[in-house]
C-alpha positions as CSV (number, residue, x, y, z in Angstrom):
1,X,122.5,143.5,113.0
2,X,121.1,142.2,116.2
3,X,120.2,146.0,117.1
4,X,117.6,146.1,114.5
5,X,113.9,145.6,115.4
6,X,113.6,142.8,112.8
7,X,110.2,141.6,113.8
8,X,108.5,145.1,113.1
9,X,110.6,144.9,109.8
10,X,109.7,141.7,108.9
11,X,106.0,142.5,109.4
12,X,106.0,145.7,107.4
13,X,108.1,144.1,104.5
14,X,105.3,141.5,104.4
15,X,102.5,143.7,104.4
16,X,104.1,146.1,101.9
17,X,105.0,143.1,99.5
18,X,101.2,142.1,99.9
19,X,99.9,145.5,99.4
20,X,102.0,145.9,96.2
21,X,100.7,142.5,94.9
22,X,97.2,143.3,95.7
23,X,97.3,146.7,93.6
24,X,99.5,145.4,90.8
25,X,97.8,142.3,90.2
26,X,94.4,143.7,88.7
27,X,96.8,146.2,86.6
28,X,98.6,143.3,85.2
29,X,95.3,141.5,84.3
30,X,93.9,144.5,82.4
31,X,97.2,144.9,80.8
32,X,97.2,141.4,79.6
33,X,93.5,141.6,78.3
34,X,94.6,144.6,76.3
35,X,97.5,143.1,74.5
36,X,96.0,139.7,74.1
37,X,97.7,137.8,76.6
38,X,94.8,135.5,77.8
39,X,94.7,131.6,78.3
40,X,91.9,130.2,76.6
41,X,90.0,126.8,77.5
42,X,91.6,123.7,76.0
43,X,91.1,120.2,76.7
44,X,94.3,119.5,78.5
45,X,93.6,122.6,80.5
46,X,91.4,122.9,83.9
47,X,89.9,126.4,83.5
48,X,86.8,127.0,81.9
49,X,86.8,130.7,80.9
50,X,89.4,133.1,79.4
51,X,91.8,134.1,81.8
52,X,94.5,136.9,81.7
53,X,98.2,136.1,82.1
54,X,100.7,138.4,83.6
55,X,100.2,137.5,87.1
56,X,104.0,136.7,87.2
57,X,104.4,140.4,86.4
58,X,102.6,141.7,89.7
59,X,104.7,139.3,91.7
60,X,107.8,140.6,90.0
61,X,107.1,144.2,90.9
62,X,106.0,143.3,94.5
63,X,109.4,141.0,95.2
64,X,112.6,142.5,93.5
65,X,112.3,146.3,93.9
66,X,111.4,145.9,97.5
67,X,114.4,143.7,98.3
68,X,116.8,145.8,96.4
69,X,115.9,148.9,98.4
70,X,114.8,148.0,101.7
71,X,117.0,144.9,103.1
72,X,120.0,146.9,102.0
73,X,119.2,149.8,104.3
74,X,118.7,147.8,107.2
75,X,121.3,145.0,106.8
76,X,124.7,145.4,105.2
77,X,126.2,143.4,102.5
78,X,122.7,142.0,101.6
79,X,123.2,142.6,97.9
80,X,126.8,140.8,98.0
81,X,125.0,137.9,99.4
82,X,121.8,137.8,97.0
83,X,122.9,140.0,94.0
84,X,123.3,137.2,91.8
85,X,120.0,135.6,92.8
86,X,118.1,138.6,92.1
87,X,120.1,138.5,88.5
88,X,119.2,135.1,87.8
89,X,115.6,135.7,89.2
90,X,115.5,138.4,86.7
91,X,116.5,136.3,83.9
92,X,114.0,133.5,84.5
93,X,111.0,136.3,84.8
94,X,112.1,137.3,81.5
95,X,112.4,133.9,79.9
96,X,108.9,133.1,81.6
97,X,107.2,136.1,80.1
98,X,108.7,135.9,76.5
99,X,107.2,132.2,76.8
100,X,104.0,133.8,77.9
101,X,104.0,136.1,74.9
102,X,105.3,133.4,72.2
103,X,105.5,130.0,73.2
104,X,109.1,128.9,73.2
105,X,110.4,125.6,72.2
106,X,111.3,123.2,75.3
107,X,114.8,123.1,74.5
108,X,114.9,127.0,74.6
109,X,113.3,127.2,77.8
110,X,115.7,124.7,79.4
111,X,118.8,126.3,78.1
112,X,117.5,129.5,79.6
113,X,116.9,127.9,82.9
114,X,120.3,126.4,83.0
115,X,121.9,130.0,82.3
116,X,120.0,131.4,85.2
117,X,120.9,128.8,87.3
118,X,124.5,128.8,86.5
119,X,124.4,133.0,87.4
120,X,123.7,131.7,90.9
121,X,126.3,129.0,90.9
122,X,128.9,131.1,89.9
123,X,129.0,132.8,93.3
124,X,128.8,129.8,95.6
125,X,132.0,128.9,97.8
126,X,132.2,125.5,95.8
127,X,136.0,125.5,96.8
128,X,135.1,125.0,100.7
129,X,133.6,121.6,99.8
130,X,136.4,119.9,98.3
131,X,136.4,116.8,96.7
132,X,132.8,116.9,96.2
133,X,132.8,120.5,94.6
134,X,132.9,118.6,91.5
135,X,129.7,116.9,92.0
136,X,128.0,119.9,93.6
137,X,128.0,122.3,90.6
138,X,125.8,120.0,87.9
139,X,123.8,119.0,91.4
140,X,123.0,122.4,92.3
141,X,122.3,123.2,88.6
142,X,120.0,120.0,88.6
143,X,118.0,121.0,92.0
144,X,117.4,124.6,90.6
145,X,116.3,123.9,87.0
146,X,114.2,121.0,88.5
147,X,112.5,122.7,91.3
148,X,111.8,125.4,88.8
149,X,110.1,123.3,86.4
150,X,108.2,121.8,89.3
151,X,106.5,124.9,90.3
152,X,105.7,125.2,86.5
153,X,104.0,122.2,86.6
154,X,102.5,122.9,90.0
155,X,100.3,125.8,88.2
156,X,98.0,123.5,87.4
157,X,95.0,124.5,89.2
158,X,93.5,127.9,90.6
159,X,95.3,129.0,93.9
160,X,97.6,126.0,93.7
161,X,101.2,127.1,92.9
162,X,100.6,130.5,94.5
163,X,99.5,129.1,97.8
164,X,102.2,126.5,98.2
165,X,104.9,128.9,97.2
166,X,103.6,131.2,100.1
167,X,103.4,128.3,102.3
168,X,107.0,127.2,101.4
169,X,108.3,131.0,101.9
170,X,106.7,131.2,105.4
171,X,108.4,127.8,106.5
172,X,111.6,129.1,105.4
173,X,111.1,132.5,106.9
174,X,110.3,131.0,110.3
175,X,113.1,128.6,110.0
176,X,115.6,131.0,108.9
177,X,114.5,133.6,111.8
178,X,115.1,130.7,114.4
179,X,118.7,130.3,112.9
180,X,119.5,134.1,113.1
181,X,119.6,134.7,109.4
182,X,117.4,137.8,109.2
183,X,118.8,138.4,105.7
184,X,117.1,135.6,104.0
185,X,114.3,135.8,106.3
186,X,113.5,139.3,104.9
187,X,113.5,138.0,101.4
188,X,111.2,134.8,102.3
189,X,108.8,137.0,104.0
190,X,108.5,139.4,101.0
191,X,108.1,136.5,98.6
192,X,105.0,135.1,101.1
193,X,103.5,138.5,100.8
194,X,103.7,139.0,96.9
195,X,102.0,135.2,96.9
196,X,99.5,136.2,99.4
197,X,98.5,139.5,97.3
198,X,98.3,137.4,94.1
199,X,96.5,134.7,95.8
200,X,93.6,137.0,96.4
201,X,93.0,137.2,92.8
202,X,93.9,133.6,92.0
203,X,92.2,131.3,94.3
204,X,89.3,129.5,92.9
205,X,87.7,131.0,90.8
206,X,90.8,132.5,89.3
207,X,90.5,135.9,87.9
208,X,94.2,136.1,86.7
209,X,97.1,133.3,86.2
210,X,100.6,133.6,87.0
211,X,101.6,132.5,83.8
212,X,105.5,131.0,83.3
213,X,106.9,134.5,84.1
214,X,105.5,133.6,87.5
215,X,105.8,130.2,88.2
216,X,109.4,130.2,86.9
217,X,110.2,133.2,89.1
218,X,109.0,131.6,92.4
219,X,110.7,128.0,91.6
220,X,114.0,129.9,91.0
221,X,113.8,132.2,93.9
222,X,112.8,129.5,96.3
223,X,115.2,126.8,95.1
224,X,118.0,129.7,95.4
225,X,117.3,130.4,98.9
226,X,117.6,126.6,100.0
227,X,121.0,126.8,98.2
228,X,122.1,130.1,99.4
229,X,120.8,128.4,102.6
230,X,123.0,125.6,102.6
231,X,126.0,127.5,101.6
232,X,126.1,129.5,104.9
233,X,125.3,126.7,107.0
234,X,128.8,125.5,107.5
235,X,129.2,122.2,109.5
236,X,125.5,121.6,109.6
237,X,125.1,122.0,105.6
238,X,123.5,118.2,105.5
239,X,120.8,118.8,108.0
240,X,120.1,122.3,106.9
241,X,119.7,121.1,103.2
242,X,117.7,118.2,104.3
243,X,115.2,120.3,106.4
244,X,114.7,122.7,103.8
245,X,114.9,120.5,100.9
246,X,111.9,118.6,102.9
247,X,109.6,121.8,102.6
248,X,109.4,121.1,98.7
249,X,108.2,117.6,99.2
250,X,104.8,118.3,97.5
251,X,106.2,119.9,94.3
252,X,108.8,117.3,93.9
253,X,106.3,114.5,94.3
254,X,103.9,116.0,91.8
255,X,106.6,116.2,89.1
256,X,107.9,113.0,89.5
257,X,104.5,111.5,89.3
258,X,103.9,113.4,86.2
259,X,107.0,113.1,84.5
260,X,106.8,109.1,85.2
261,X,103.2,109.2,83.9
262,X,103.8,111.2,80.8
263,X,107.0,109.3,79.9
264,X,105.2,106.1,79.9
265,X,102.4,107.7,77.8
266,X,105.2,109.1,75.5
267,X,103.8,112.4,76.1
268,X,106.0,115.7,76.2
269,X,106.5,116.6,79.9
270,X,105.9,120.3,79.3
271,X,102.6,119.4,77.5
272,X,99.6,120.3,79.9
273,X,97.3,117.6,81.0
274,X,95.2,116.4,84.0
275,X,97.5,114.1,85.7
276,X,98.5,116.0,88.5
277,X,97.9,115.2,92.1
278,X,95.3,117.8,92.3
279,X,93.5,116.5,89.3
280,X,93.5,113.3,91.0
281,X,91.9,114.6,93.8
282,X,89.2,115.9,91.9
283,X,89.0,112.6,90.1
284,X,88.1,111.2,93.7
285,X,85.1,113.7,94.1
286,X,86.4,116.6,95.7
287,X,85.9,119.8,94.4
288,X,89.0,122.1,93.1
289,X,88.9,123.9,96.3
290,X,89.1,121.1,98.5
291,X,91.6,119.4,96.4
292,X,93.9,122.6,96.8
293,X,93.2,122.7,100.3
294,X,94.4,119.3,101.0
295,X,97.7,119.8,99.2
296,X,98.1,122.6,101.3
297,X,97.8,120.8,104.4
298,X,100.4,118.4,103.3
299,X,103.1,121.2,102.6
300,X,102.1,122.7,106.2
301,X,102.9,119.3,107.8
302,X,106.6,119.4,106.0
303,X,106.9,123.0,106.9
304,X,106.0,122.5,110.7
305,X,108.8,120.0,110.6
306,X,111.3,122.5,109.2
307,X,110.7,124.9,111.8
308,X,110.5,122.2,114.8
309,X,113.7,121.1,113.5
310,X,115.3,124.2,115.4
311,X,113.9,122.6,118.8
312,X,114.6,119.0,117.9
313,X,117.9,117.1,117.8
314,X,119.1,115.9,114.5
315,X,118.5,112.3,114.9
316,X,114.7,113.3,115.9
317,X,114.3,115.5,112.7
318,X,115.6,112.6,110.8
319,X,113.2,110.3,112.2
320,X,110.3,112.7,111.9
321,X,111.4,113.4,108.2
322,X,111.7,110.0,107.4
323,X,108.3,109.2,108.7
324,X,106.6,112.1,106.7
325,X,108.4,111.1,103.7
326,X,107.0,107.5,103.7
327,X,103.8,109.0,104.6
328,X,103.5,111.2,101.5
329,X,104.9,108.4,99.6
330,X,101.8,106.4,100.6
331,X,99.8,109.6,99.6
332,X,101.5,109.6,96.2
333,X,100.8,105.9,95.4
334,X,97.5,106.4,96.3
335,X,96.5,109.0,94.4
336,X,98.6,107.3,91.4
337,X,96.1,104.5,91.2
338,X,93.3,106.8,90.5
339,X,92.3,106.2,86.9
340,X,92.7,109.5,84.9
341,X,93.2,107.8,81.2
342,X,91.5,105.8,78.9
343,X,91.1,102.3,79.2
344,X,93.1,102.0,75.9
345,X,96.0,103.7,77.6
346,X,95.8,101.2,80.7
347,X,96.0,98.2,78.3
348,X,98.8,99.8,76.5
349,X,100.9,100.3,79.8
350,X,100.0,96.7,81.0
351,X,101.2,95.3,77.8
352,X,104.4,96.7,78.3
353,X,107.4,95.4,80.8
354,X,108.1,97.2,84.0
355,X,106.9,97.8,87.5
356,X,106.7,101.5,87.2
357,X,103.9,101.7,84.6
358,X,101.9,99.1,86.6
359,X,102.6,100.9,90.0
360,X,101.6,104.4,88.7
361,X,98.9,104.0,85.8
362,X,97.3,100.4,86.5
363,X,96.7,100.6,89.9
364,X,98.4,97.2,90.3
365,X,100.8,98.2,92.7
366,X,100.0,94.6,94.1
367,X,102.6,93.5,91.3
368,X,105.6,92.4,93.5
369,X,104.4,93.8,96.5
370,X,105.3,91.2,98.8
371,X,109.1,92.6,97.8
372,X,107.9,96.3,98.2
373,X,106.1,95.3,101.5
374,X,109.5,93.8,103.1
375,X,111.7,96.6,102.2
376,X,109.0,99.0,103.6
377,X,109.0,96.8,107.0
378,X,112.7,97.0,106.9
379,X,112.6,100.7,107.0
380,X,109.7,101.1,109.5
381,X,111.7,98.5,111.8
382,X,114.8,100.5,111.6
383,X,112.5,103.6,112.6
384,X,111.3,101.8,115.2
385,X,114.2,100.9,116.9
386,X,115.5,104.4,116.6
387,X,112.4,105.9,118.0
388,X,112.7,103.7,120.9
389,X,116.1,104.6,121.8
390,X,115.1,108.4,121.3
391,X,112.2,108.1,123.9
392,X,113.9,106.4,126.3
393,X,116.8,108.7,126.4
394,X,115.2,111.7,126.1
395,X,115.8,112.4,122.3
396,X,119.6,112.7,122.4
397,X,121.9,109.6,122.0
398,X,125.6,109.3,123.4
399,X,127.9,107.7,121.0
400,X,127.7,104.3,123.1
401,X,124.0,104.1,122.7
402,X,124.7,105.0,118.7
403,X,126.8,101.9,118.8
404,X,124.6,99.8,120.8
405,X,121.7,100.5,118.2
406,X,124.1,99.7,115.1
407,X,124.9,96.2,116.9
408,X,121.4,95.1,117.7
409,X,119.7,96.6,114.5
410,X,120.8,93.6,112.1
411,X,119.3,91.1,115.0
412,X,116.0,93.1,115.2
413,X,115.5,93.5,111.5
414,X,116.2,89.7,110.6
415,X,114.3,87.8,113.3
416,X,111.2,90.4,112.9
417,X,111.1,90.0,109.4
418,X,111.1,86.3,109.3
419,X,108.9,86.1,112.0
420,X,106.2,88.4,109.9
421,X,107.2,86.2,106.9
422,X,106.2,83.2,108.6
423,X,102.9,84.4,110.3
424,X,101.6,85.1,106.5
425,X,101.4,89.0,107.0
426,X,102.5,89.3,103.6
427,X,99.9,87.5,102.1
428,X,97.3,90.1,103.2
429,X,95.9,92.6,100.7
430,X,95.9,96.2,102.4
431,X,92.8,97.4,100.4
432,X,90.9,94.6,102.3
433,X,92.7,94.8,105.9
434,X,90.2,93.3,108.4
435,X,90.5,92.5,112.1
436,X,92.0,89.0,111.5
437,X,94.9,90.7,109.8
438,X,95.4,93.4,112.3
439,X,95.5,90.3,114.9
440,X,98.1,88.6,112.7
441,X,100.4,91.6,112.5
442,X,100.1,91.8,116.2
443,X,100.9,88.4,117.1
444,X,103.8,88.4,114.4
445,X,105.1,91.5,115.8
446,X,105.0,90.5,119.3
447,X,106.6,87.1,119.0
448,X,109.6,88.6,116.8
449,X,110.2,91.2,119.4
450,X,110.0,88.4,122.1
451,X,112.6,86.2,120.3
452,X,114.8,89.4,119.3
453,X,115.0,90.2,122.9
454,X,116.0,86.6,124.0
455,X,118.6,86.4,121.1
456,X,120.2,89.9,122.2
457,X,120.3,88.6,125.6
458,X,121.8,85.5,125.0
459,X,124.2,86.8,122.3
460,X,125.5,90.0,124.3
461,X,125.0,88.8,127.8
462,X,124.5,92.2,128.9
463,X,127.4,93.8,127.0
464,X,126.2,96.1,124.6
465,X,123.0,94.7,124.3
466,X,119.7,96.8,124.1
467,X,118.1,97.7,127.4
468,X,114.8,95.8,127.9
469,X,112.7,99.1,128.1
470,X,114.0,100.0,124.8
471,X,112.9,96.7,123.3
472,X,109.7,97.1,124.9
473,X,108.9,100.4,123.4
474,X,110.5,99.0,120.2
475,X,107.6,96.5,120.1
476,X,104.7,98.6,120.6
477,X,106.1,101.6,118.0
478,X,106.9,98.9,115.3
479,X,103.6,97.4,115.9
480,X,102.1,100.4,115.4
481,X,104.1,101.4,112.0
482,X,103.1,98.2,110.7
483,X,99.4,98.5,111.6
484,X,99.4,102.3,110.4
485,X,101.2,101.4,107.2
486,X,98.6,98.7,106.0
487,X,95.7,100.7,107.0
488,X,96.8,103.7,105.5
489,X,95.1,103.3,102.0
490,X,91.9,102.6,104.2
491,X,92.2,105.6,106.3
492,X,93.0,107.7,103.1
493,X,89.9,106.5,101.2
494,X,87.9,107.2,104.2
495,X,89.5,110.7,104.7
496,X,89.0,111.8,101.0
497,X,85.4,110.1,101.0
498,X,84.5,112.8,103.6
499,X,85.7,115.6,101.7
500,X,83.8,114.5,98.3
501,X,81.7,117.3,97.2
502,X,81.6,116.5,93.3
503,X,79.5,114.2,91.5
504,X,78.1,112.3,94.6
505,X,75.2,109.9,94.5
506,X,73.2,110.7,98.1
507,X,71.9,107.1,99.1
508,X,69.3,106.3,101.7
509,X,69.4,102.3,102.9
510,X,66.5,100.8,104.1
511,X,67.2,98.2,106.5
512,X,70.3,98.3,108.9
513,X,71.1,94.9,109.1
514,X,74.2,93.0,108.0
515,X,73.1,93.3,104.3
516,X,72.7,96.8,104.5
517,X,76.3,97.2,106.6
518,X,77.7,95.3,103.4
519,X,76.0,97.7,101.1
520,X,77.8,100.7,102.9
521,X,81.0,99.2,102.9
522,X,80.8,98.4,99.2
523,X,79.5,101.9,98.6
524,X,82.5,103.2,100.4
525,X,84.9,101.1,98.3
526,X,83.3,101.7,95.1
527,X,85.5,102.9,92.3
528,X,82.9,103.5,90.0
529,X,81.1,105.9,91.5
530,X,81.2,108.1,94.4
531,X,78.4,107.7,97.0
532,X,77.4,109.5,100.3
533,X,75.1,107.4,102.5
534,X,73.2,109.7,104.3
535,X,71.3,107.4,106.6
536,X,69.5,104.2,107.3
537,X,66.0,103.5,107.9
538,X,64.9,100.2,110.3
539,X,61.7,99.2,111.8
540,X,63.8,97.9,114.7
541,X,63.1,100.3,117.5
542,X,66.4,99.2,119.2
543,X,68.4,100.9,116.3
544,X,66.6,104.3,116.4
545,X,69.6,107.0,116.9
546,X,72.3,104.0,116.5
547,X,75.1,104.4,114.0
548,X,77.0,101.7,111.7
549,X,80.3,103.1,110.6
550,X,79.3,106.3,111.5
551,X,76.1,106.5,109.6
552,X,73.0,106.9,111.6
553,X,69.9,105.3,111.7
554,X,67.2,108.2,111.0
555,X,64.2,106.4,111.9
556,X,61.7,103.6,110.5
557,X,60.8,102.7,107.0
558,X,57.7,104.9,107.4
559,X,59.4,108.0,107.8
560,X,60.8,107.6,104.3
561,X,58.6,110.5,103.0
562,X,59.9,112.8,105.9
563,X,63.4,112.1,105.0
564,X,62.9,112.8,101.5
565,X,61.5,116.2,102.7
566,X,64.2,116.6,105.1
567,X,67.5,115.5,103.2
568,X,68.3,115.4,99.3
569,X,68.4,111.6,98.2
570,X,69.3,110.7,94.8
571,X,68.6,106.9,95.6
572,X,67.1,104.2,97.8
573,X,68.9,100.8,98.2
574,X,66.3,98.3,99.7
575,X,68.2,95.5,101.5
576,X,65.4,93.5,103.1
577,X,62.3,91.7,102.0
578,X,60.2,93.2,104.8
579,X,59.4,96.3,102.9
580,X,56.0,97.2,101.6
581,X,54.6,98.6,98.2
582,X,53.9,101.9,99.7
583,X,57.7,102.6,100.2
584,X,58.0,102.1,96.3
585,X,55.3,104.4,96.1
586,X,56.7,107.3,98.2
587,X,60.0,106.9,95.9
588,X,57.8,107.2,92.7
589,X,56.0,110.1,93.9
590,X,59.0,112.3,95.0
591,X,60.7,111.2,91.7
592,X,63.5,109.1,93.7
593,X,65.3,106.3,92.1
594,X,65.2,102.9,94.0
595,X,66.7,99.4,93.5
596,X,67.1,96.2,95.9
597,X,70.1,95.0,97.1
598,X,70.4,92.6,94.1
599,X,70.3,95.0,91.7
600,X,72.6,97.2,93.4
601,X,75.5,94.5,93.4
602,X,74.9,93.3,89.7
603,X,75.4,97.1,88.8
604,X,78.7,97.1,90.7
605,X,79.8,93.9,89.1
606,X,79.0,95.5,85.6
607,X,80.9,98.6,86.8
608,X,77.6,100.6,87.1
609,X,77.0,100.3,83.3
610,X,73.2,100.4,84.0
611,X,71.7,103.4,85.7
612,X,69.6,103.2,88.8
613,X,65.9,104.2,88.7
614,X,63.9,101.5,87.4
615,X,61.7,99.8,89.8
616,X,63.3,96.1,90.9
617,X,62.0,93.6,93.1
């Protein structure tokens, strides 16, 4: 097998699959139009115009025949290994196509998915994993069915499911090439090419949808590749499985969030809705393309870790994987707080007991937050010490250092958590983190590290205790992780605010003093309206060209008319009493709404119930 020029074969397979999908997708779209297989706009769906389905047919034609013909010609026993996967994929495709043509009851779809999963499981070497084989069969079926439905649910916005599937397939391609598994790599590059060809017509604005036939096909094949890869991994099965499962983090997160939300609302999970991660990003002000690209970027991060794991030690991979999982967890919690339901829905959830509803729907994740923060800090302290050891010993740990890590970890965890608690770190609210909170965290972490260092030296007396260099690096890393975790919501808010392109109120603030800065911060944190502050005007010559939180002072107040002509401004907020009636006249002449700072904050308190635009002084 090594004699074959696999690099050229992979390139050609990807290009042929890409070309087939590009050719077949318009054909499938025209066929869908002729037979009436068209998705019409609905209140619980995202598209706004009738769109043909059957994109899954084009992908099926680009994937299955190509893999059945070419890989068998260049690699021996390809069909022996992947034959059952292809049979199961065909069954899943047919099941999805029937559901597209004639909507099937959810229990019928589930039964068909379980049967297709069992087709693949039948050929797995389950006996090699005694005594765990009893659990492996149901777990594998659950994995395949769960991920298949995850991609089905992920198909909720133009280009999202196909793009994520393409990134996952490319990641698995790179991972398997580096692992030397050329057969799996060929299948992955074919899937990536087919998704790429379909994406030409499916990216926003979509001209065709993949339908259930496509989403179920992609979910089944990709989940099956992970299962077959783990079955071949041998002794490294755990790490291989974790790395490849990590690539699917985004579909798993989206499915988990949607499942919890819809269960709390007593809505069928299979029912369409606008409660996915992508919809929540749009609710924050991003347009559809930006929302999809953000989710692409998250998937690429996990894909990069999967490929990099071939060059990293197992412990480094686990460390980075845990940090990424925590990061995507913060991402999910932040988006989970976005209000997408009616006020009546939130009141209903609040009236029910349980932390999950408050966490996901009400935005009140501060409920029992001290416990959650302590659990989080426990994980961060453990990861920080592991990172310190790996940095000190160049990414690999001998057995004696692993034992040393295990012996000192309980001391470090207990002392640091007690110190953080005593310093009042758990009284802070993350959304309103300020410099005093950061100083408190730095002092508490430093004092905790100092006390832990002294305690370890006294207890172990140089035998089995951690090296001082490790403890110093641990202090720096843990402090950084504690601050990063607590600033995560602020960083996400600022990042997503910069990506906002929908329903933005473009504001010009007159007065670059303390009050103007306060208005700027209030607009950045507003949950009722999306603002984009384009700049300040201030008569202080020393402020010219300066910036406040990245927002520039554009000139003196006398340049208001010039700014209106140069920039699109929706509203002016006056934060000083030193403005003249001339400013108000300029606003009226250009038809720009204006209000003073008092009216602005009254509107904030009232939830922006009153529109801006009346003259107020």
